[in-house]
Backbone as CSV, one residue per row, in Angstrom:
resi,resn,N_x,N_y,N_z,CA_x,CA_y,CA_z,C_x,C_y,C_z
1,MET,-31.261,-11.880,24.353,-29.960,-11.375,24.665,-29.169,-12.318,25.289
2,LYS,-29.740,-13.316,26.284,-28.931,-14.327,26.857,-28.193,-15.143,25.897
3,ASN,-28.439,-15.409,24.601,-27.704,-16.133,23.760,-26.759,-15.324,22.816
4,ILE,-26.602,-14.038,23.127,-25.796,-13.236,22.438,-24.630,-12.733,23.335
5,ILE,-23.426,-13.063,22.887,-22.210,-12.501,23.493,-21.360,-11.729,22.712
6,PHE,-20.256,-11.238,23.041,-19.575,-10.245,22.551,-18.155,-10.544,21.963
7,ILE,-17.901,-9.917,20.793,-16.620,-9.962,20.173,-16.040,-8.793,20.469
8,VAL,-14.812,-8.580,20.875,-14.221,-7.384,21.322,-13.270,-6.880,20.389
9,PHE,-13.217,-5.412,20.267,-12.162,-4.883,19.344,-11.235,-3.963,20.214
10,LEU,-10.257,-4.741,20.351,-9.079,-3.982,21.086,-9.647,-3.346,22.507
11,THR,-10.007,-4.169,23.169,-10.552,-3.687,24.536,-9.836,-4.305,25.657
12,ILE,-10.337,-3.905,27.031,-9.700,-4.518,28.054,-10.065,-6.072,28.084
13,GLY,-9.138,-6.801,28.728,-9.222,-8.251,28.741,-10.417,-8.745,29.740
14,GLY,-10.765,-9.882,29.494,-11.622,-10.573,30.273,-12.145,-11.967,29.879
15,ASN,-12.676,-12.807,30.526,-12.970,-14.111,30.197,-14.555,-13.980,30.359
16,LEU,-15.366,-14.540,29.244,-16.659,-14.641,29.172,-17.135,-16.052,28.914
17,THR,-18.105,-16.385,29.658,-18.692,-17.778,29.320,-19.777,-17.627,28.139
18,ALA,-19.458,-18.632,27.164,-20.326,-18.587,25.879,-20.922,-19.822,25.611
19,GLN,-21.424,-20.032,24.485,-21.991,-21.145,24.054,-21.184,-22.445,23.930
20,PHE,-19.872,-21.910,23.555,-18.864,-23.013,23.502,-17.961,-22.895,24.801
21,ASN,-17.476,-24.101,25.399,-16.661,-24.050,26.543,-15.341,-23.987,26.248
22,CYS,-14.506,-22.840,26.370,-13.214,-22.581,25.821,-12.228,-23.816,26.135
23,GLN,-12.207,-24.380,27.335,-11.206,-25.131,27.884,-11.499,-26.631,27.165
24,SER,-12.600,-27.005,27.046,-13.206,-28.261,26.609,-12.817,-28.190,25.068
25,THR,-13.118,-27.172,24.326,-12.729,-27.025,22.959,-11.243,-27.132,22.779
26,LYS,-10.518,-26.510,23.619,-9.100,-26.541,23.423,-8.440,-27.983,23.643
27,SER,-9.245,-28.838,24.318,-8.827,-30.225,24.502,-8.893,-31.130,23.503
28,LEU,-9.487,-30.710,22.259,-9.646,-31.523,21.236,-8.437,-32.459,20.848
29,SER,-8.837,-33.602,20.477,-7.592,-34.514,20.184,-6.868,-34.068,18.929
30,SER,-7.621,-33.217,17.868,-6.955,-32.759,16.738,-6.017,-31.792,17.134
31,ILE,-6.113,-31.145,18.295,-5.212,-30.127,18.725,-3.888,-30.763,19.570
32,ARG,-4.250,-31.781,20.295,-3.230,-32.590,20.980,-2.402,-33.282,20.088
33,ASN,-2.681,-33.726,18.973,-1.823,-34.500,17.992,-1.083,-33.598,17.128
34,ASN,-1.285,-32.379,17.056,-0.454,-31.570,16.118,0.692,-31.127,16.643
35,ALA,1.839,-31.285,15.957,3.326,-30.884,16.524,3.349,-29.217,16.469
36,PRO,3.862,-28.694,17.512,4.174,-27.083,17.203,4.730,-26.781,16.153
37,ILE,4.389,-25.632,15.357,5.021,-24.975,14.373,5.473,-23.790,14.517
38,ASN,6.883,-23.459,14.142,7.370,-22.091,14.398,7.124,-21.333,13.272
39,TYR,6.290,-20.343,13.385,5.972,-19.391,12.399,6.599,-17.976,12.709
40,ASN,7.614,-18.003,13.683,8.204,-16.635,14.135,9.539,-16.192,13.292
41,SER,10.090,-16.987,12.725,11.464,-16.634,11.985,11.320,-15.625,11.087
42,ARG,10.172,-15.642,10.263,10.093,-14.526,9.121,10.037,-13.194,9.887
43,SER,9.695,-12.988,11.157,9.724,-11.717,11.898,11.167,-11.103,12.110
44,ASP,12.180,-12.141,11.940,13.600,-11.721,12.130,14.135,-11.377,10.658
45,THR,13.392,-11.534,9.649,13.784,-11.115,8.414,13.064,-9.843,7.902
46,ALA,11.792,-9.640,8.288,11.080,-8.633,7.881,10.058,-8.192,8.787
47,ASP,9.958,-6.964,8.785,8.929,-6.300,9.812,7.710,-5.562,8.885
48,LEU,6.580,-6.342,9.304,5.344,-5.760,8.722,4.888,-4.397,9.374
49,GLN,5.276,-3.250,8.950,5.134,-2.017,9.706,3.681,-1.615,9.773
50,LYS,3.137,-1.282,8.683,1.732,-0.856,8.449,0.964,-1.601,7.517
51,LEU,-0.340,-1.598,7.730,-1.315,-2.467,6.924,-2.385,-1.591,6.562
52,GLN,-2.913,-1.406,5.316,-4.226,-0.991,5.012,-4.973,-1.990,4.270
53,LEU,-6.047,-2.329,4.984,-6.804,-3.509,4.670,-8.271,-3.269,4.232
54,THR,-8.622,-3.822,3.047,-10.050,-3.603,2.464,-10.571,-5.029,2.450
55,ILE,-11.858,-5.056,3.147,-12.741,-6.358,3.152,-14.129,-5.868,2.455
56,ASP,-14.348,-6.587,1.319,-15.677,-6.489,0.748,-16.529,-7.560,1.176
57,SER,-17.406,-7.093,2.006,-18.372,-8.007,2.694,-19.635,-8.464,2.011
58,ARG,-19.931,-7.733,0.715,-21.138,-7.864,0.074,-21.619,-9.249,-0.252
59,ASP,-20.614,-10.101,-0.547,-21.079,-11.599,-1.078,-20.931,-12.435,0.198
60,PHE,-20.945,-11.996,1.424,-20.880,-12.893,2.562,-21.927,-13.892,2.481
61,GLY,-23.140,-13.422,2.065,-24.296,-14.406,1.975,-24.084,-15.758,1.060
62,ASN,-23.209,-15.541,0.396,-22.652,-16.932,-0.607,-21.470,-17.382,-0.095
63,GLY,-20.907,-16.984,1.091,-19.666,-17.381,1.788,-18.550,-16.912,0.976
64,GLN,-18.558,-15.781,0.156,-17.436,-15.348,-0.560,-16.841,-14.148,-0.055
65,MET,-15.663,-13.618,-0.352,-15.139,-12.303,0.145,-14.042,-11.864,-0.740
66,GLN,-13.814,-10.763,-1.028,-12.833,-10.103,-1.755,-12.094,-9.209,-0.821
67,GLY,-10.578,-9.244,-0.917,-9.908,-8.264,0.017,-8.557,-7.941,-0.652
68,ILE,-8.123,-6.763,-0.124,-6.724,-6.125,-0.589,-6.012,-5.713,0.625
69,ALA,-4.721,-6.283,0.682,-3.910,-5.978,1.951,-2.713,-5.285,1.444
70,LYS,-2.594,-3.942,1.870,-1.471,-3.191,1.343,-0.610,-2.983,2.563
71,TYR,0.661,-3.445,2.305,1.598,-3.507,3.354,2.710,-2.365,3.343
72,GLN,3.099,-1.806,4.325,4.498,-1.192,4.222,5.490,-2.215,5.077
73,LEU,6.484,-2.637,4.459,7.430,-3.541,5.367,8.699,-3.179,5.107
74,TYR,9.472,-3.470,6.188,11.138,-2.997,6.292,11.687,-4.315,6.376
75,SER,12.770,-4.561,5.570,13.636,-5.663,5.473,14.901,-5.549,6.464
76,LYS,14.655,-6.436,7.413,15.753,-6.483,8.377,17.096,-7.111,7.761
77,LEU,16.817,-8.173,6.958,17.940,-9.019,6.250,17.668,-8.925,4.755
78,ALA,18.597,-9.306,4.154,18.281,-9.479,2.659,17.441,-10.778,2.467
79,PHE,16.628,-10.803,1.348,15.795,-11.985,1.057,15.609,-12.021,-0.278
80,SER,15.215,-13.262,-0.921,14.796,-13.170,-2.199,13.303,-13.781,-2.424
81,SER,12.733,-14.219,-1.108,11.342,-14.567,-1.044,10.954,-14.307,0.314
82,LEU,9.594,-14.226,0.469,8.965,-14.036,1.747,7.595,-14.665,1.778
83,ARG,7.386,-15.561,2.793,6.141,-16.321,2.894,5.117,-15.748,3.942
84,PHE,3.772,-15.494,3.345,2.780,-15.028,4.030,1.732,-16.196,4.326
85,ASP,1.000,-16.233,5.429,0.053,-17.078,5.626,-1.535,-16.575,5.118
86,LEU,-2.173,-17.344,4.447,-3.480,-17.060,4.021,-4.363,-18.314,3.844
87,LEU,-5.522,-18.499,4.265,-6.168,-19.739,4.380,-7.565,-19.540,3.702
88,GLY,-7.716,-20.499,2.607,-8.831,-20.499,1.976,-9.096,-19.631,0.759
89,PHE,-8.227,-18.472,0.607,-8.514,-17.575,-0.447,-7.483,-17.865,-1.491
90,THR,-7.747,-17.340,-2.593,-6.709,-17.350,-3.919,-6.222,-15.896,-3.980
91,VAL,-4.914,-15.829,-4.149,-4.149,-14.753,-4.415,-4.463,-14.392,-5.995
92,ASP,-4.864,-13.160,-6.234,-4.886,-12.767,-7.736,-3.700,-11.974,-8.268
93,SER,-3.122,-11.155,-7.542,-1.884,-10.419,-7.957,-1.240,-9.877,-6.660
94,VAL,0.199,-9.677,-6.838,0.901,-8.939,-5.878,1.461,-7.780,-6.572
95,VAL,1.435,-6.477,-6.178,2.019,-5.507,-6.703,2.920,-4.645,-5.887
96,SER,4.112,-4.207,-6.515,4.964,-3.408,-5.778,4.899,-2.032,-6.413
97,SER,5.638,-1.186,-5.773,5.892,0.202,-6.353,6.510,0.170,-7.634
98,SER,7.178,-0.791,-7.896,8.087,-1.122,-9.219,7.303,-2.091,-10.066
99,GLY,6.225,-2.596,-9.815,5.454,-3.436,-10.692,4.849,-4.675,-10.076
100,SER,4.469,-5.654,-10.738,3.855,-6.739,-10.328,5.023,-7.647,-10.009
101,LEU,4.722,-8.643,-8.892,5.693,-9.500,-8.327,5.253,-10.998,-8.534
102,ASN,6.219,-11.932,-8.749,5.852,-13.257,-8.924,5.487,-13.907,-7.510
103,PHE,4.621,-14.756,-7.419,4.348,-15.509,-6.142,3.883,-17.019,-6.584
104,MET,4.011,-17.658,-5.444,3.493,-19.205,-5.550,2.657,-19.263,-4.241
105,GLN,1.562,-20.028,-4.556,0.550,-20.297,-3.398,0.421,-21.826,-3.299
106,HIS,0.569,-22.267,-2.026,0.629,-23.654,-1.697,-0.111,-23.866,-0.313
107,GLY,-1.237,-24.465,-0.299,-1.924,-24.690,0.993,-2.235,-23.390,1.748
108,GLU,-1.806,-23.153,2.846,-1.953,-21.907,3.699,-0.778,-20.965,3.646
109,HIS,-0.171,-21.010,2.518,1.395,-20.191,2.314,1.078,-19.617,1.119
110,VAL,1.516,-18.243,0.973,1.817,-17.577,-0.213,3.132,-17.094,-0.194
111,VAL,4.187,-17.707,-1.176,5.357,-17.085,-1.309,5.600,-16.166,-2.183
112,ILE,6.159,-14.889,-2.025,6.252,-13.811,-2.779,7.675,-13.625,-3.077
113,TYR,8.065,-13.564,-4.378,9.608,-13.455,-4.850,9.984,-12.094,-5.166
114,SER,10.942,-11.588,-4.418,11.606,-10.426,-4.814,12.982,-10.239,-4.200
115,THR,13.960,-9.803,-4.926,15.283,-9.578,-4.543,15.272,-8.280,-3.684
116,VAL,15.684,-8.507,-2.370,15.584,-7.194,-1.614,16.750,-7.235,-0.731
117,SER,17.436,-6.088,-0.495,18.643,-5.971,0.354,17.960,-5.439,1.635
118,ALA,18.982,-5.852,2.714,18.691,-5.418,4.079,18.334,-3.954,4.191
119,GLY,17.717,-3.315,4.960,17.347,-1.872,5.187,16.472,-1.244,4.149
120,GLN,15.751,-1.933,3.366,14.788,-1.477,2.451,13.288,-1.340,2.999
121,THR,12.717,-0.198,2.747,11.328,-0.104,3.014,10.528,-0.321,1.618
122,LEU,9.520,-1.371,1.749,8.872,-1.570,0.678,7.255,-1.483,0.672
123,ASN,6.607,-1.385,-0.357,5.215,-1.352,-0.271,4.676,-2.425,-1.306
124,TRP,3.986,-3.527,-0.614,3.455,-4.440,-1.523,1.797,-4.574,-1.254
125,ASP,1.187,-4.630,-2.332,-0.284,-4.886,-2.393,-0.697,-6.100,-2.701
126,ILE,-1.413,-6.918,-1.956,-1.804,-8.290,-2.260,-3.333,-8.206,-2.406
127,TYR,-3.863,-8.701,-3.552,-5.159,-8.850,-3.967,-5.537,-10.220,-3.884
128,TYR,-6.681,-10.498,-3.251,-7.283,-11.934,-3.158,-8.723,-12.080,-3.028
129,HIS,-9.123,-13.227,-3.162,-10.574,-13.629,-3.179,-10.955,-14.944,-2.891
130,GLY,-12.217,-15.163,-2.622,-12.534,-16.716,-2.436,-13.501,-17.013,-1.474
131,ALA,-13.514,-18.224,-0.990,-14.431,-18.687,-0.001,-13.983,-18.448,1.375
132,THR,-14.793,-18.008,2.291,-14.561,-17.889,3.644,-14.338,-19.121,4.347
133,THR,-13.654,-19.148,5.334,-13.106,-20.346,6.298,-13.459,-20.274,7.720
134,LYS,-14.213,-21.248,8.176,-14.495,-21.371,9.520,-13.868,-22.432,10.355
135,ASP,-13.130,-22.251,11.505,-12.314,-23.231,12.180,-13.179,-24.539,12.432
136,ALA,-12.511,-25.772,12.361,-13.294,-27.057,12.393,-13.717,-27.114,13.977
137,SER,-13.376,-26.416,14.910,-13.884,-26.442,16.285,-15.111,-25.737,16.509
138,GLY,-15.558,-24.824,15.272,-16.822,-24.021,15.522,-16.470,-22.740,16.072
139,TRP,-15.063,-22.413,16.383,-14.690,-21.119,17.102,-13.419,-20.754,16.362
140,GLY,-13.631,-19.695,15.463,-12.526,-19.093,14.906,-12.825,-18.971,13.250
141,GLY,-12.299,-18.050,12.650,-12.339,-17.756,11.301,-13.608,-16.880,11.063
142,ILE,-14.169,-16.952,9.895,-15.128,-15.971,9.389,-16.484,-16.686,9.682
143,HIS,-17.349,-16.165,10.569,-18.550,-16.652,10.980,-19.684,-15.889,10.211
144,LEU,-20.609,-16.522,9.565,-21.645,-15.938,8.873,-22.983,-16.594,9.531
145,ASP,-23.489,-15.890,10.450,-24.537,-16.379,11.478,-25.571,-15.443,11.399
146,GLY,-26.604,-15.776,10.113,-27.733,-14.948,9.966,-27.556,-13.480,9.808
147,ALA,-28.025,-12.702,10.781,-27.808,-11.296,10.626,-26.343,-10.785,10.952
148,TYR,-25.664,-11.522,11.566,-24.219,-11.226,11.836,-23.205,-11.922,11.000
149,GLN,-22.135,-11.176,10.660,-21.146,-11.582,9.777,-19.848,-10.956,10.355
150,TYR,-18.976,-11.877,10.834,-17.742,-11.352,11.731,-16.483,-12.529,11.739
151,ASN,-15.336,-11.874,12.100,-14.285,-12.941,12.320,-13.865,-13.146,13.723
152,LEU,-13.445,-14.317,13.963,-12.824,-14.430,15.234,-11.325,-14.798,14.999
153,GLY,-10.358,-14.145,15.606,-8.890,-14.336,15.154,-8.212,-15.425,15.923
154,VAL,-8.946,-16.253,16.633,-8.295,-17.406,17.107,-9.085,-18.702,16.705
155,GLY,-8.200,-19.764,16.217,-9.039,-20.898,15.949,-8.518,-21.991,16.711
156,PHE,-9.519,-22.610,17.709,-9.057,-23.620,18.660,-8.487,-24.850,18.211
157,ALA,-9.172,-25.257,17.003,-8.567,-26.545,16.216,-7.517,-26.222,15.388
158,ALA,-6.924,-24.949,15.282,-5.864,-24.569,14.363,-4.556,-24.770,14.882
159,ASN,-3.631,-24.837,14.046,-2.152,-24.946,14.505,-1.249,-23.961,13.536
160,PRO,-0.919,-22.890,13.975,-1.058,-22.334,15.251,-2.415,-21.792,15.430
161,HIS,-2.765,-21.540,16.878,-4.185,-21.006,17.262,-4.525,-19.614,16.699
162,VAL,-3.352,-18.789,16.347,-3.699,-17.598,15.744,-4.302,-17.715,14.530
163,TYR,-5.438,-16.925,14.089,-6.103,-17.220,12.896,-6.556,-15.955,12.160
164,GLY,-5.454,-15.111,12.092,-5.652,-13.895,11.202,-5.663,-14.306,9.798
165,ARG,-4.934,-15.318,9.364,-4.953,-15.737,8.076,-6.180,-16.217,7.490
166,SER,-7.315,-16.400,8.281,-8.665,-16.659,7.703,-9.230,-15.522,7.213
167,LEU,-8.661,-14.340,7.390,-9.156,-12.939,6.945,-8.317,-12.258,5.992
168,PHE,-7.037,-12.367,6.146,-5.970,-11.439,5.293,-4.767,-12.338,5.377
169,PRO,-3.917,-11.871,4.257,-2.486,-12.464,4.422,-1.586,-11.757,5.468
170,CYS,-0.708,-12.505,6.129,-0.196,-12.094,7.318,0.958,-12.872,7.815
171,PHE,1.777,-12.462,8.641,2.651,-13.248,9.421,1.724,-13.655,10.720
172,ASP,1.209,-14.853,10.528,0.217,-15.271,11.589,0.953,-15.918,12.843
173,ASN,1.350,-15.098,13.717,2.279,-15.279,14.733,1.974,-14.339,16.076
174,PHE,2.496,-14.621,17.031,2.311,-13.641,18.304,3.370,-12.814,18.419
175,VAL,4.336,-12.508,17.567,5.375,-12.013,17.403,5.109,-10.606,16.605
176,GLU,4.748,-10.775,15.328,4.755,-9.755,14.502,3.538,-8.776,14.793
177,LYS,3.881,-7.449,14.888,2.625,-6.403,15.186,2.894,-5.434,14.068
178,SER,1.719,-5.012,13.479,1.635,-4.002,12.679,0.616,-3.015,12.971
179,ILE,0.697,-1.744,12.585,-0.207,-0.691,12.559,-1.149,-0.847,11.667
180,LEU,-2.309,-1.179,12.132,-3.578,-1.408,11.165,-4.092,0.235,10.737
181,GLU,-3.246,0.628,9.892,-3.524,2.154,9.592,-4.917,2.335,9.009
182,GLU,-5.335,1.354,8.254,-6.724,1.662,7.580,-7.443,0.302,7.568
183,MET,-8.715,0.216,8.002,-9.609,-0.810,7.834,-10.750,-0.401,6.925
184,ASN,-10.941,-0.907,5.706,-12.083,-0.255,4.926,-13.118,-1.562,4.873
185,ILE,-14.279,-1.408,5.239,-15.248,-2.410,5.211,-16.243,-2.000,4.248
186,ILE,-16.366,-2.742,3.077,-17.538,-2.406,2.030,-18.702,-3.175,2.436
187,THR,-19.757,-2.472,2.575,-21.199,-3.202,2.943,-22.258,-2.751,2.051
188,VAL,-23.402,-3.402,2.002,-24.596,-3.005,1.413,-25.100,-1.992,2.365
189,PRO,-26.116,-1.039,1.633,-26.552,0.373,2.421,-27.016,0.133,3.764
190,ASN,-27.835,-1.029,4.058,-28.518,-1.287,5.324,-27.618,-1.813,6.400
191,LYS,-26.211,-2.092,6.097,-25.338,-2.582,7.121,-24.481,-1.778,7.636
192,VAL,-23.687,-2.015,8.739,-22.537,-1.203,9.331,-21.426,-2.141,9.492
193,GLY,-20.345,-1.640,9.041,-19.043,-2.391,9.269,-18.232,-1.796,10.358
194,VAL,-17.923,-2.775,11.364,-17.252,-2.278,12.530,-15.777,-2.890,12.484
195,SER,-14.837,-2.070,13.057,-13.539,-2.582,13.164,-12.751,-2.028,14.316
196,ASN,-11.429,-2.397,14.313,-10.404,-1.760,15.239,-10.453,-0.284,15.050
197,GLY,-9.809,0.531,15.761,-9.509,2.083,15.576,-10.648,2.928,15.709
198,ILE,-10.622,3.997,15.030,-11.523,5.088,15.239,-12.083,5.376,13.579
199,LEU,-13.484,5.344,13.801,-14.191,5.587,12.322,-14.013,6.998,11.885
200,SER,-13.139,7.082,10.634,-12.846,8.387,10.230,-13.944,8.854,9.198
201,LYS,-14.683,8.144,8.396,-15.632,8.560,7.553,-16.427,7.365,6.877
202,VAL,-17.519,7.682,6.202,-18.047,6.521,5.670,-18.337,7.217,4.245
203,ASP,-17.850,6.492,3.147,-18.172,6.864,1.803,-19.156,6.128,1.196
204,THR,-19.892,6.807,0.245,-20.892,6.079,-0.619,-20.565,5.889,-1.894
205,LEU,-20.654,4.668,-2.429,-20.340,4.471,-3.903,-21.417,4.943,-4.709
206,GLY,-21.317,4.621,-5.989,-22.137,5.110,-6.814,-23.612,4.295,-6.832
207,ASN,-23.344,2.993,-6.441,-24.721,2.344,-6.430,-25.269,2.346,-4.973
208,GLY,-24.831,3.264,-4.156,-25.274,3.235,-2.814,-24.774,2.399,-1.747
209,ASP,-24.081,1.439,-2.125,-23.125,0.740,-1.226,-22.157,1.631,-0.274
210,LEU,-21.695,1.039,0.938,-20.982,1.790,1.681,-19.527,1.507,1.883
211,ILE,-18.628,2.300,2.289,-17.237,1.975,2.736,-17.063,2.559,3.928
212,TRP,-16.854,1.658,5.008,-16.771,2.115,6.497,-15.183,2.225,6.475
213,LYS,-14.695,3.335,7.009,-13.208,3.641,7.166,-12.759,3.837,8.431
214,TRP,-11.896,2.886,8.997,-11.456,2.882,10.299,-9.946,3.198,10.466
215,GLN,-9.573,4.118,11.184,-7.919,4.204,11.278,-7.600,3.853,12.641
216,GLY,-6.220,3.370,12.770,-5.540,3.089,13.889,-4.196,3.370,13.919
217,GLN,-3.545,3.590,15.030,-2.136,3.943,15.522,-1.419,3.143,16.145
218,THR,-2.054,1.902,16.711,-1.293,1.090,17.725,-0.878,-0.180,17.116
219,PRO,0.287,-0.699,17.118,0.509,-1.833,16.489,-0.060,-3.142,17.235
220,ILE,-0.601,-4.007,16.418,-1.253,-5.224,16.927,-1.029,-6.459,16.142
221,PRO,-1.181,-7.631,16.751,-0.753,-8.789,16.022,-2.077,-9.315,15.093
222,SER,-1.727,-10.142,14.266,-2.695,-10.587,13.206,-4.195,-10.948,13.860
223,TYR,-3.966,-11.657,15.030,-5.268,-12.240,15.537,-6.182,-11.213,16.150
224,LEU,-5.672,-9.960,16.378,-6.603,-8.918,16.858,-7.238,-8.087,15.906
225,VAL,-6.913,-8.278,14.497,-7.548,-7.692,13.588,-8.999,-8.095,13.365
226,SER,-9.920,-7.208,13.648,-11.303,-7.713,13.818,-12.323,-6.962,12.825
227,MET,-13.362,-7.485,12.508,-14.423,-6.842,11.680,-15.687,-7.598,12.000
228,ALA,-16.710,-6.779,11.949,-18.195,-7.441,12.243,-19.178,-6.360,11.440
229,VAL,-19.883,-7.109,10.724,-20.974,-6.542,9.886,-22.352,-6.883,10.367
230,SER,-23.369,-6.111,10.505,-24.716,-6.230,10.717,-25.511,-4.896,10.545
231,ASP,-26.826,-4.995,11.013,-27.688,-3.731,11.008,-27.457,-3.175,12.403
232,TYR,-26.213,-2.776,12.665,-25.906,-2.128,14.104,-26.356,-0.890,14.291
233,PHE,-26.630,-0.633,15.546,-26.809,0.834,16.161,-25.750,1.034,17.204
234,LYS,-25.136,2.181,17.316,-24.077,2.487,18.133,-24.714,3.388,19.393
235,GLN,-24.113,2.707,20.613,-24.079,3.500,21.894,-22.674,3.818,22.216
236,SER,-22.404,5.103,22.474,-21.124,5.485,22.733,-21.049,6.644,23.852
237,TRP,-20.152,6.787,24.575,-19.580,7.911,25.380,-18.261,7.975,25.570
238,ALA,-17.656,9.108,26.263,-16.207,9.463,26.320,-15.757,9.196,27.768
239,HIS,-14.699,8.745,27.967,-14.076,8.653,29.441,-12.663,8.594,29.393
240,ASP,-11.851,9.255,30.224,-10.512,9.075,30.170,-9.918,9.351,28.818
241,GLY,-10.584,10.415,27.952,-9.972,10.702,26.658,-10.178,9.582,25.683
242,LYS,-10.782,8.577,26.030,-11.246,7.513,25.063,-12.593,7.480,24.575
243,SER,-12.855,6.997,23.295,-14.192,6.691,22.928,-14.698,5.383,23.459
244,PHE,-15.714,5.201,24.063,-16.430,3.869,24.496,-17.429,3.668,23.508
245,GLU,-17.418,2.355,22.701,-18.359,2.222,21.670,-19.070,0.874,21.804
246,ILE,-20.332,0.795,21.748,-20.862,-0.650,21.819,-21.989,-0.537,20.596
247,TYR,-21.827,-1.820,19.916,-22.723,-1.809,18.582,-23.601,-3.036,18.886
248,GLY,-24.925,-2.927,18.660,-25.870,-4.058,18.818,-27.072,-3.623,17.704
249,ARG,-27.938,-4.733,17.731,-28.948,-4.622,16.774,-30.052,-3.846,17.528
250,ALA,-31.109,-3.268,16.984,-32.084,-2.345,17.625,-32.802,-3.163,18.727
251,GLN,-33.080,-4.349,18.654,-33.900,-5.064,19.638,-32.960,-5.443,20.739
252,ASP,-31.777,-5.147,20.704,-30.775,-5.524,21.913,-30.432,-4.311,22.576
253,THR,-30.704,-2.988,22.087,-29.999,-1.933,22.815,-30.361,-1.556,24.188
254,SER,-31.516,-2.041,24.658,-31.860,-1.853,26.157,-31.119,-2.493,26.966
255,ASN,-31.072,-4.015,26.708,-30.341,-4.972,27.316,-28.875,-4.716,27.397
256,MET,-28.359,-4.199,26.129,-27.040,-3.829,25.892,-26.700,-2.784,26.929
257,ARG,-27.425,-1.819,27.062,-27.038,-0.570,27.953,-27.050,-1.060,29.410
258,VAL,-27.909,-2.040,29.955,-27.716,-2.540,31.182,-26.619,-3.468,31.420
259,GLY,-26.265,-4.236,30.261,-25.261,-5.159,30.518,-23.848,-4.394,30.550
260,PHE,-23.717,-3.254,30.078,-22.317,-2.605,30.147,-22.297,-1.435,31.106
261,VAL,-23.188,-1.478,32.126,-23.334,-0.271,33.178,-21.997,-0.188,33.979
262,HIS,-21.254,-1.226,34.059,-19.971,-1.184,34.795,-18.716,-0.983,34.168
263,LEU,-19.008,-0.926,32.724,-17.689,-1.069,31.851,-16.587,0.012,32.309
264,THR,-17.287,1.381,32.511,-16.155,2.370,32.928,-15.520,2.053,34.187
265,ASP,-16.212,1.467,35.097,-15.532,1.133,36.436,-14.599,0.147,36.257
266,ILE,-14.853,-0.844,35.293,-13.853,-1.978,35.136,-12.766,-1.367,34.327
267,TYR,-12.868,-0.571,33.530,-11.819,0.184,32.768,-10.997,1.004,33.783
268,ASN,-11.462,1.592,34.663,-10.748,2.410,35.708,-9.847,1.278,36.502
269,ALA,-10.440,0.147,37.003,-9.940,-0.828,37.703,-8.429,-1.378,36.830
270,PHE,-8.720,-1.622,35.647,-7.545,-2.233,34.773,-6.486,-1.147,34.657
271,VAL,-6.950,-0.023,34.466,-5.895,1.154,34.234,-5.095,1.390,35.531
272,LYS,-5.831,1.301,36.925,-5.135,1.515,38.223,-4.197,0.216,38.407
273,GLU,-4.428,-0.927,37.981,-3.743,-2.075,38.261,-2.642,-2.358,37.122
274,PHE,-2.807,-2.197,36.045,-1.989,-2.482,34.916,-1.315,-1.376,34.108
275,GLY,-1.772,-0.038,34.293,-1.129,1.107,33.673,-2.144,1.574,32.475
276,PRO,-1.722,2.552,31.672,-2.451,3.301,30.807,-2.963,2.387,29.617
277,TYR,-4.098,2.652,29.172,-4.754,1.720,28.168,-4.160,2.449,26.865
278,LEU,-3.591,1.511,26.000,-2.794,2.117,24.760,-3.809,2.162,23.577
279,PHE,-4.914,1.643,23.614,-5.640,1.680,22.236,-6.512,2.682,22.038
280,GLU,-7.085,2.887,20.729,-7.734,4.123,20.315,-8.987,4.236,20.938
281,LYS,-9.667,2.953,21.195,-11.058,3.107,21.865,-11.351,1.854,22.670
282,VAL,-12.547,1.840,23.385,-12.886,0.556,24.067,-14.158,0.275,23.322
283,GLY,-14.059,-0.993,22.543,-15.187,-1.282,21.627,-15.804,-2.693,21.529
284,TYR,-16.968,-2.813,21.652,-17.676,-4.008,21.604,-18.681,-4.242,20.290
285,ALA,-18.784,-5.152,19.674,-19.877,-5.513,18.826,-20.611,-6.823,19.248
286,LEU,-21.868,-6.787,19.278,-22.533,-8.045,19.734,-22.577,-9.028,18.464
287,THR,-22.273,-10.233,18.910,-22.459,-11.311,17.857,-23.038,-12.534,18.495
288,VAL,-23.044,-13.731,17.937,-23.504,-14.785,18.270,-22.570,-15.729,18.890
289,THR,-21.236,-15.900,18.238,-20.294,-16.599,18.955,-19.089,-15.677,19.273
290,GLY,-18.408,-15.629,20.366,-17.344,-14.861,20.692,-16.659,-15.098,22.046
291,ALA,-16.374,-14.048,22.660,-15.653,-14.067,23.976,-14.198,-13.931,23.839
292,MET,-13.688,-13.106,22.856,-12.438,-12.652,22.767,-12.185,-11.509,23.416
């Protein structure tokens, strides 16, 4: 248990000491030498209002992933192209309600071409696949650590540090917030897929594989979109109208219960000092590297 720390799914803030020292990692020369990049201007042009994201984790053992990002977006200004951030994956197609859209992919950017007037609401579906990416610092991106498969939405050696683009196409900045309306995680039968929001149902495919369906209602930035896959067991309780959920493997459940004995008290203290808690649940999943 001492070597296991926690990745947090939209929960109360805190600093945890982990196997990686955060401050020393942030001082890497590769970070100091990179000039700041302005990724915020796209949010003045378009608002990514809602996101339905499907992550197929079944080939994580080979470092491969497939995904579908379905966006509802609103055009604040007229545009003829719109750039998304995506790291390591190949876009297969982009489909709108009126048909396929042209796009160009270069490095970490996907440019989608469409003539759009101001004030339009659009629905774009982006299909993609490819090899997963882990940040050069060892902290960030998609981690495939034995029994644990999960993402960390911040890359300490990345510029910008937000690292949602290592999981899905997005505006990877601290400005844009979207409702993660659905997160669907496809797993093999003996795995559990955990994410933001509330678990609405688990569907079984014809071959016995599972789709874990999570729903959210609160807008979040790209770096807070989280998923973890393992042979998890859940411990949960209700407090203040919220679901408190902790996911760990069977051998860790006893220590996990002891480790979170003060969680409700800490939640109460944060609500008292900072105001109502906005998200659907307080949730943690045990992983190997974490502390978000």
